[in-house]
C-alpha positions, 0 to 999 in steps of 0.5 A: 719959461713961457715960449713964443707961441707963434714962433713955436708954431713956425718950427713945426716942420713935421706938421707941414710934411706930406707924411703927417698930412697923409696920416691926418687924412687917414685919421679923418677917414677912419683908416689910420690904424696906427694913429697912436704913432701920430696922435698924442705925445711923441719925440720927432727930431729935436722936438716933442710933438703933442696932437689932440683931436678937438674939432669944436674947441675955440682954443686949446692949451698944453699944460704940464711939468715941462711948460709950467702949470700956470701958463700953458702953451697955445696949440695950433689947429688944422682940420680939427687936430690941435698941435704944438712942439716943444724942445725935446730936451725939456721932456722926460718920461714921468712928466705929467701934462694935460690939455686945457680946452676952451669952447664958448666961454667954458673951460675943460681940463682933459687928459690925452686920449692917446697917452701911453701912461696916466695917473690912476684917478682925478685929476687924471694927468697924462704921463710922458712915457715913450712906449715906442722907444725900442730901447725901453724894453728888451723882449725875449719871447721870439721863440714863443711868437715863432710858435704862435705863427702856427695859428695863422692857418686857422685864424685866417679862415675863422676856424677853431685852432686845433690846439688846447686852450684852457684860460685862467681869467685873472683880476691882477689887483685881487689874485694875491696881495702883499701882507699889508693888503697893498697891490703886488706889482707887475714884476712881483706878479711875474714871479708868482703868477707865471709859475703858478699858472704854468704849474696848474697846466693852463695855456693862457691867462686872460687879464680883466681890463688893465687900461687905466681906470679911476674906480676900482669897483668898475673892475677895469671896465670903465676906462679913462686911459685906453692906451695906458696900462694902469699904474696901480701895478707899475710902469708900462715897461713893468707890464711888458715884463709880465707879458714877456715872462708869460711868453717865456713860460709858453703861456699866452696872454689875452686882454679884456678890451672895452670898446663899447663905452667909457665913463663920465669922469670930467678929465676923460673922453666924456664930451671931450671938446665941450660936447659929444665927440667920442660918444654919439650925439643922438640922445637915444644912443649916447648913454648907457643909463644902466652903466652910467657911461657913454657909448662910443660913436662907432659910425664916426671915422675918427673914433674908428681910427682911435679904437682900431688903433687901440686894438693893434696897439696892445697886440703889437706894442705889448705882444698880446696874443688876443683880445676879449671884446667886452659887451659886444651885444651892447654894440650890436643892438640899438635897443640894448638896455633901453625900454620902449620909447627909449630907442629909434629903429632903423628905417626898415624897423630892425633893431640892429646897430649898423654902425656896430656891425660895420665896426666889428667887420672892419676891426676883425678884418684889420687885425686878421691882416695886420696880426694874423696870428692874434685872435679876437674873442666876442663876449656876446650873449645873443643869437646874433648870426655869424659872430665867428664867421669870416662872412659875418662879423669875423671874430675868432671865438665867442663865449658860449653864454647859453652853455654856461647859463643852462649847465649852471642852472642844472647843477643848482637843481636838487638832484631829485628834480634834475631828471626834469631839466636833463636837457639843459646839459645836452641842449648846447650840442644842438648849436655847439658847432655853429660858432667857434666857442669858448666855455666860460666860467667867468668873474661874472658868475661868482659875484653879486650873490650868484655864489662861488662855483663850488657853492652853486652846487646843490647838496651838502659840503661833500656833495658840493665838491663832488658835483663841482668836479663832475661839472668841470669834467663835463666842461673839459670834455665838451667841445669848445675852449675853456675859461675859468676864473681865478680861485675856482680851481681851489673851490672857495665858498666866498664870492670874489671880492675885487678889493681883497686877495683870494683866500689862499689860506683855504689850501690848508684844508684838505678838500680845497687842496684836493680840489686844486689837485683835481683841476691841475690833473684835469688841465694836464689830461686835457693838454695831453689828449687831442680827442678833447680839442682837435675836432671842435667844429663838427660831430666828427669829434663828438658822439653821444652814447647816451644823452637821455638817461634822465632817470639816473642823471647820467650822460655818456659820450665819446670824444675822438681826434682825427686818428680815432683816438678816443676818450669815453666819458661817463658823468653821474650827476646823481648822489647815488652809485650805479653798479654794473653800468653798461657803456658802449664802446667801439672795440673789444679789449682792454680799457683803463680809467685815465681820470676819475673825479671820485678818486680819494686823492681828489676828495672823492669816495674812492669807490673804484679801486681798479683802473682796468676795464675790459670790453666784451660785445662792445660794452664795458660794465663799470661801477659808477660812483656818486657825483662823478666824472670818469674818463676812459681810454683804450689801453692801446692806441687806435690809429685810423687808416689814412 
């Protein structure tokens, strides 16, 4: 039944309270960091209150299952925020609603930017779901969160955490599907993905964007429902269940987060009140033509409230451990993706986006204050200074795209010519300690004809797997946290396809099964040896033994922790074996090969039969197999005098 609009407005007592007025004021100032508790749809006393920001609208009406889709309820405007209250008893989880916005004779049906649940695609109705109801889901991850507090001491000073991080990047829709090709739900994934990740020795998972998006082909990076976990795999509570199960298993959860842009679907944020609102109004800044999307106006205070609140929403309400911020470069430069004449410089002639820089400083400062044990990772591909500096942008970590590009270029090169690009494997140590880095082999590197990780390697079938094992041996021994995309652990030859499951049947073949076994043992070795992760911010934890042996395609170095526990690393990127190779070590005595990528059980040649070595005159002589990575440790533990 249609309600009396004027009378309904008079009943909105909470709208007139000092508390709500203050929240509205903070929202307009860009400092309402929990605006999701104010904006959107919420039970308040005997009513359900709906609020939406549409300052240029002439009229706004609420339509939905609870008020009828034929006759909407008129909303009242105060300082650009439209609101209405309806009887709480007429609203229930699962009911759909939208806003009808009128401006200058034009009519727009829009979803709620703050909706906690949403339809997947057009017509894109918002769905009532009270995520803030503490009875909606019972979390069981107290012990995990208590342990996570240990990160605060590092994150507050923007230091790399002294703990291992091996991240398994996952696209939930294509990790594994049901036999009929349909999606596995959040709860089904919890029962299969969680034990798999645990058994493989990963410390974290990183989900490609789960916020609601209409187009599967965007992989989640074109978001329409920023506060709504996609309904492809279940309800918000189902998603909480998945995260909870990861935490119970001791595994952290990172979300890909997309504050750079949004698509132009008619029901989304695009020209929300009939003109540019969430996006820039400046024609040279509002559009990402290469992506076909709109760029968030990071200088607008209400947009800042929207985005910072969104970050805290995932960290607080879903217990997420960290956010990986997508497309940071596009937010830091005015000329990103734009040619000559398509952008305007700052008054001083520079190309920096001052709005973007200020936004990231605010975002990271707020997160450090509100969730001090959560981390924020920048996917940033330029040499912009101070990405992870407390006095800079304040991110916790940054993807090392330079390392990724250089090293992949090296392994794609014919081994005969690798000596000419030898420096591509060593150059990263020139800047490895300038930021807190993550070494990424992400989804971006295994699509669009770039080939799978194994298939990138130069050589025949056996050499591809051998070189991939050597490459990963280097990756895990190199300073920096680690990230690999799902599937890389068993070595598929097919590129990633978002529209189908990974080819798990490949594990029926020995080489793929052995490659998976190698990745499991590599992860476990990494977890157990603090020399690989305790000191990642200086050369105190890294020492080149031989960085220039380009004629043999060999690299040797030492990693060590604060107690001088060492791991010696030999990497042979040549298909030739080398007999009696000299490796300098710190002390004489017994050593052992702790991990050898050429072991027969991993699909290698098995050329080394004995794991025991002996050092005399501070060097070891070892037969180095072709295309191999070897980790050597002292037989006895060496403790520093402290």
